[in-house]
Phi, psi and omega in degrees: 000141179280167181300321181293331181288339179275344182275137176293142179278136176279136177236150177277124182287336188200140178280111185302337179298335180293342179299333178291337184260320187282148175222152176298128182293345177271305188288339181300339180270353180294135179258354183251019183242029178091193185279343185219067182288158174089012178300149182243153174231149181275127182236129176058018176077352185226005185226139171254124185242132177254118179288334181291317183257336185086357181288147180232125185247127180283154174249116183243124182054037177081002182246122176294132178259086190260042173277138184304319182299322180287315179300322180292326181301326184257006185305318184267004178276124177301145184305322182285355178249004176293133183291136178233120353288160180292156175293155182273358183289000000 
């Protein structure tokens, strides 16, 4: 086996272009956050974070898990303590 075959391949957890389309399902309803509330940003390559609501949504197998219950579960977890990769639960 060559040296490269022994190295784990890096994969992109999420296509960053989707950030232009996706919005936090909680914050998108806010009327006091400007014209486009609920924007998300990619954190640590595996998390979508909404600054408007504070909700944090994991990306598992390349799919954002944007259920309100899941985002709320990680709301109080500091960004640098979010598990990478996220749990599948």
